[in-house]
MIDO-132959 format. One line per 3 residues: number of its first residue (from 1); for each residue x, y, z of N, C-alpha, C. Coordinates in steps of 0.001 Angstrom, whole numbers, plus 500000, padded with zeros to 6 digits. Each point is the difference from the previous one (the first is absolute). Layout:
N
NUM> X Y Z X Y Z X Y Z | ... .
# end
This chain:
198
1> 795076 770395 116862 499845 501371 500473 499957 500957 498803 | 499067 500962 499992 499911 500924 498876 501213 500895 499918 | 500215 500572 498797 501177 500835 499777 500065 501189 500941 .
4> 498847 500579 500314 500023 501198 500842 500225 499666 501469 | 499906 498717 500369 500336 499588 501357 499247 500743 501072 | 498678 500010 499918 499207 500754 500972 499818 499172 501275 .
7> 501077 499920 500746 500030 499220 501243 500571 500856 501121 | 499703 499594 501227 500535 500726 501161 499978 499097 501215 | 500967 500222 500869 500024 499364 501316 500158 501109 501041 .
10> 499113 500021 500965 500018 501033 501037 499958 499320 501366 | 500808 500498 500919 499973 499526 501381 499737 501173 500935 | 499265 499725 501057 499695 501039 500992 499994 499350 501381 .
13> 500767 500567 500898 500047 499495 501367 499745 501151 500972 | 499052 499781 500898 499727 500968 501061 499931 499232 501315 | 499726 500690 501084 499824 499322 501283 498723 499164 500009 .
16> 499106 500245 499011 498716 499305 499971 499907 498936 498921 | 500735 500170 498899 499877 499065 498884 501340 499753 499313 | 500090 498860 499327 501164 499622 499198 499457 499409 498697 .
19> 500198 500718 498894 499322 499651 498751 500997 499976 498844 | 499864 498975 499146 500758 499925 498757 499044 499642 498879 | 500006 500792 498936 499093 499768 498875 500762 500030 498684 .
22> 499748 498994 499163 500477 499977 498619 498786 500125 499095 | 500113 500816 498939 498910 500166 499048 500530 500019 498576 | 499317 499269 499120 500252 500039 498564 498679 500383 499342 .
25> 499930 501230 499491 498755 500492 499406 499599 499167 498791 | 500978 499531 499250 499724 499280 498763 500027 498491 500213 | 499417 499586 501096 499990 498589 500334 498756 499288 499502 .
28> 499624 498943 500727 498859 499163 499608 498989 499834 501123 | 500172 500775 501067 499097 499872 501133 500408 498913 500966 | 501289 499645 500001 500502 499032 500968 500296 500699 501322 .
31> 499768 499320 501090 500191 500626 501308 500518 499008 501025 | 500706 500551 500979 500472 499259 501166 499930 500985 501154 | 498943 499907 500782 499670 501052 500958 499805 499418 501387 .
34> 500677 500587 500978 499831 499606 501396 500115 501229 500888 | 498858 500441 500520 499981 501146 500920 499684 499585 501425 | 499652 498730 500185 499570 499557 501322 498539 500272 500271 .
37> 499302 500608 499019 498566 500298 500123 499298 499300 498842 | 499375 498848 500224 499484 499181 498894 499075 500738 499031 | 499027 500751 500494 499075 500664 499073 500700 501105 499219 .
40> 500938 500683 500614 500774 501023 499299 500849 499353 498906 | 500596 498834 500300 500718 499245 498960 499079 499756 498811 | 498787 499566 500288 499030 499682 498947 499690 501231 499143 .
43> 499802 501145 500625 499710 501228 499257 501169 500381 499101 | 501205 499875 500512 501191 500326 499205 500190 499026 498844 | 499633 498744 500212 500063 499016 498917 499005 500350 498896 .
46> 498804 500440 500391 499011 500446 499018 500541 501176 499193 | 500612 500945 500702 500580 501172 499346 501064 499584 498983 | 500923 499142 500411 501079 499543 499131 499453 499313 498758 .
49> 499032 499108 500189 499443 499244 498878 499298 500920 499001 | 499197 500942 500499 499247 500882 499103 500895 501060 499353 | 501036 500445 500704 500939 500964 499420 500949 499326 499016 .
52> 500154 498682 500132 501010 499224 499266 501406 500475 500349 | 500150 500508 501217 501324 500325 500541 500513 498763 500728 | 501261 499629 499771 500634 498984 500836 500435 500688 501289 .
55> 499576 499454 501137 500263 500653 501283 500470 498974 501031 | 501065 500346 500689 500451 499231 501166 499990 500945 501192 | 499339 499592 501074 499923 500826 501211 500342 499150 501209 .
58> 500971 500479 500760 500305 499436 501309 499864 501127 501011 | 499023 499884 500884 499711 501095 500930 499773 499456 501401 | 500655 500608 500951 499803 499681 501406 499722 501299 500743 .
61> 499226 499894 501062 499705 501200 500767 499336 499662 501321 | 499638 501039 500711 499418 499838 501337 498499 499724 499898 | 499658 498934 499258 498584 499709 499775 499301 499502 501257 .
64> 500787 499656 501026 499364 499637 501264 499427 501238 500690 | 500501 501177 499625 499468 501266 500528 498783 500414 499185 | 500202 500057 498677 498950 500432 499073 500503 499725 498589 .
67> 499083 499796 499050 500399 499764 498617 500349 501287 499266 | 499626 501147 500549 500100 501273 499279 501410 500297 499511 | 501004 499889 500884 501372 500368 499622 500467 499206 498787 .
70> 499769 498702 500025 500501 499147 498915 499237 500248 498699 | 498688 500098 500088 499193 500211 498792 500374 501328 499336 | 500098 501055 500777 500351 501306 499437 501409 499996 499415 .
73> 500944 499396 500713 501384 499995 499520 500174 499145 498745 | 499255 498918 499886 500048 499223 498766 499494 500863 498844 | 498958 500775 500233 499521 500922 498968 501064 501004 499596 .
76> 500701 500541 500974 501068 500972 499726 501104 499377 499159 | 500461 498818 500402 501120 499357 499305 499581 499522 498610 | 498782 499486 499865 499516 499567 498691 499903 501201 499053 .
79> 499553 501136 500532 499949 501211 499191 501384 500466 499583 | 500964 499920 500909 501382 500366 499674 500556 499085 498912 | 499661 498709 500085 500477 499049 498993 499427 500334 498623 .
82> 498707 500321 499953 499402 500349 498709 500633 501268 499434 | 500198 500986 500832 500607 501257 499539 501389 499761 499433 | 500797 499192 500692 501351 499711 499531 499964 499198 498702 .
85> 499122 499010 499926 499926 499150 498815 499547 500783 498763 | 499164 501014 500203 499500 500792 498874 501044 500948 499425 | 501025 500303 500773 501048 500899 499505 499436 501360 499649 .
88> 500281 500471 498775 499499 501331 499612 498578 499944 499441 | 499381 498823 500030 498609 499784 499569 499806 500214 498503 | 501066 499913 499237 499926 500213 498563 499072 499030 499293 .
91> 499080 500516 499208 499145 499203 499150 498779 499384 500648 | 499816 500180 501307 498887 499321 500659 498659 500651 499675 | 498946 499210 500166 498640 500499 499774 499664 501106 501001 .
94> 500462 499862 501219 499859 500959 501103 498660 499924 500726 | 498895 499985 499284 498666 500036 500617 499290 498658 499877 | 499086 499765 500944 499106 498858 499875 498802 500194 500913 .
97> 498850 499548 499546 498771 499991 500807 499369 498626 499852 | 499776 499335 501126 499555 498606 499984 498795 499800 500919 | 499024 499259 499517 498889 499529 500824 500161 498493 500166 .
100> 499892 499517 501236 500070 498565 500259 498798 499584 500856 | 499200 499047 499512 498909 499466 500818 500440 498747 500739 | 499394 499764 501140 500145 498722 500697 498684 499735 500730 .
103> 499183 499146 499422 498658 499753 500519 499241 501316 500155 | 499591 500344 501217 499203 501222 500213 500840 501267 499999 | 501308 499833 499931 500926 501131 500139 500456 500526 498643 .
106> 500110 501323 499904 500566 500636 498818 500949 501103 500454 | 501245 499919 499552 501046 500951 500397 500548 500696 498763 | 500283 501280 500137 500664 500761 498935 501321 500540 500525 .
109> 501065 499813 499225 501295 500597 500332 500525 500726 498774 | 500420 501240 500207 500606 500818 498952 501397 500401 500459 | 500984 499870 499113 501374 500344 500363 500618 500915 498956 .
112> 500909 500837 500488 500816 500861 499152 501422 499916 500528 | 500890 499432 499209 501409 499924 500407 500613 501360 499698 | 499747 500918 500899 500206 501427 499774 501262 500563 500633 .
115> 500582 499232 500933 501091 500549 500801 499493 500707 501244 | 498669 500069 500140 499387 500662 501162 499189 498964 500768 | 500449 499668 501179 499323 499003 500811 498772 500570 500679 .
118> 498844 499393 499715 498739 500464 500595 499018 498837 500009 | 499224 499893 501086 498962 498973 500070 498667 500619 500377 | 498984 499732 499182 498604 500257 500368 499364 498633 500195 .
121> 499447 499772 501194 499513 498664 500349 498581 500112 500520 | 499051 499540 499212 498584 500098 500340 499426 498590 500151 | 500303 499395 501139 499577 498625 500270 499491 499930 501433 .
124> 498760 499563 500158 499433 499811 501336 499577 498550 500168 | 500386 499430 501137 499640 498620 500306 499373 499948 501382 | 498841 499361 500093 499318 499916 501295 500687 499011 500932 .
127> 500513 498912 499434 500664 498969 500803 501340 499661 499353 | 501044 500812 500287 501261 499865 499258 500917 498857 500431 | 499667 499277 501069 500904 498957 500483 499841 498710 499199 .
130> 501131 499519 499462 500040 498751 499244 500975 499081 500723 | 499485 498966 500646 500800 499162 500900 500650 500938 501020 | 501326 500174 499960 500653 500919 500939 500479 501263 499304 .
133> 499647 500159 498742 500481 501134 499207 498913 501059 499904 | 500362 501238 500320 499072 501118 499880 500136 500591 498601 | 498953 499878 499194 500063 500443 498604 500178 501506 499871 .
136> 499821 500749 501076 500274 501436 499948 501492 500276 499789 | 500852 498992 500259 501439 500149 499761 500330 500091 498516 | 499067 499600 499141 500228 500114 498562 500274 501452 499619 .
139> 499293 500921 500616 500240 501421 499719 501413 500412 500388 | 500475 499533 501146 501359 500338 500446 501042 499443 499030 | 499762 498782 499519 500902 499392 499027 500076 500827 498723 .
142> 498845 500336 499449 499984 500711 498722 500529 501421 500158 | 499737 500632 501130 500540 501351 500214 501531 499967 500038 | 500564 499039 500730 501454 499868 500052 500574 499760 498613 .
145> 499330 499158 499226 500420 499705 498631 499942 501254 499136 | 498885 500701 500045 499792 501180 499153 501062 501057 500234 | 500279 500269 501261 500951 501063 500331 501412 499615 499597 .
148> 500409 498764 500298 501381 499606 499705 500222 499773 498507 | 498961 499583 499281 500137 499770 498558 499822 501277 499200 | 499393 501028 500609 499703 501223 499267 498871 499793 499004 .
151> 498931 499347 500454 498854 499701 499146 498729 500587 500610 | 499176 500603 499166 498676 500441 500426 499041 498828 499846 | 499290 499663 501078 499106 498847 499999 498644 500401 500582 .
154> 498950 499680 499280 498636 500185 500505 499352 498628 500112 | 499478 499701 501184 499336 498721 500254 498569 500291 500440 | 499043 499457 499264 498591 500197 500336 499282 498668 500081 .
157> 499302 499782 501109 499097 498859 500111 498660 500442 499421 | 499658 499472 498838 498737 500353 499362 498843 499350 500742 | 500184 498715 500323 499035 499291 500830 500682 498779 500590 .
160> 499457 499514 501097 500565 498806 500614 499707 499949 501489 | 499869 498779 500531 499704 499796 501418 501039 499126 500689 | 500501 499004 499286 500892 499007 500590 501435 500523 500004 .
163> 500582 500146 501198 501349 500576 500118 501038 499173 499253 | 499848 498684 500020 500926 499121 499280 499966 500315 498505 | 498804 500083 499455 499852 500314 498576 500548 501386 499666 .
166> 499743 500953 500872 500461 501370 499764 501519 500057 499971 | 500641 499409 501003 501468 500023 500072 500613 499297 498788 | 499460 498851 499636 500538 499272 498852 499796 500778 498702 .
169> 498824 500587 499821 499732 500763 498784 500928 501200 499885 | 500312 500641 501132 500918 501143 499985 501382 499571 499537 | 500530 498924 500557 501347 499560 499628 500053 499500 498557 .
172> 498934 499344 499547 499970 499574 498602 499962 501212 499064 | 499134 500954 500301 499883 501206 499173 501298 500792 500003 | 500649 500072 501149 501265 500718 500119 501054 499356 499110 .
175> 500037 498671 500003 500956 499293 499157 499747 500238 498525 | 498739 499876 499578 499677 500192 498582 500299 501434 499578 | 499646 500963 500852 500244 501410 499675 501484 500281 499817 .
178> 500831 499456 500869 501436 500236 499876 500592 499240 498814 | 499454 498830 499687 500469 499291 498802 499768 500850 498760 | 498821 500593 499909 499698 500844 498846 500847 501271 499993 .
181> 500084 500671 501155 500674 501297 500055 501503 499898 499774 | 500601 498857 500351 501448 499835 499840 500375 499411 498649 | 499005 499630 499191 500286 499422 498689 500715 501012 499105 .
184> 501024 499554 499323 500735 500859 499073 499261 499983 498662 | 499446 501148 499618 499206 500068 498767 500584 500975 498979 | 500947 500848 500414 500613 500943 499073 501366 499463 499580 .
187> 500158 499602 498739 501245 499353 499570 501232 500894 500116 | 499786 501319 499995 501149 500904 500109 500405 500228 501448 | 499262 499377 500947 500283 500082 501434 499941 501428 500540 .
190> 499245 500878 499323 499813 501344 500532 499270 499921 501330 | 500303 500931 500893 499278 500112 501255 498634 500615 499711 | 498897 499372 500445 498668 500488 499646 499560 501229 500811 .
193> 500711 501103 499782 499669 501250 500685 500577 501155 499199 | 499260 501105 499908 500517 501186 499313 501152 500621 500771 | 500152 499624 501290 501123 500495 500807 501310 499331 499586 .
196> 499884 498801 499427 501199 499243 499639 500493 499090 501087 | 499402 500100 501193 500358 499129 501127 498742 499647 500769 | 500083 498870 500713 498913 499605 500885 500588 499719 501375 .
# end
């Protein structure tokens, strides 16, 4: 474990979901994820691997009703874990802009670990259903993450037709962008803002 110990464990229980997440920002991309939604597990595994965050997720919810509650709440809790693990955000790069291709698909994600949660999401899919997973839930996940983590996130689909490719490219780009933005690059650990706080 690194000296700064950028780790967090967050639990959230509601009438709709029961979630526990462990995150180590300075990990190796190891993951142990079970949400009860196979394709969502896969997307989160892609995120963990590309971010190089070690992540453990145990999530249960009323998925027999709809996947929305669980997907959104996992985004909220994962964002809370990142915010806690980052602490005062001293020394981090803060910004990142990433393009990720996947076959015919090209996705751009830009992030600012600003302390201000905001999502701009410009993604249209003609056929968003992947097995039993509606890829439109990706927006709900990232919005929950953005607000709870206090991160400004812009997601743009530059081109793409296949919903599977689009969803995977988004999660990969999101992981790479956060890996870059959370990297500690200032040896004096100054907060990268003229305000002195983020």
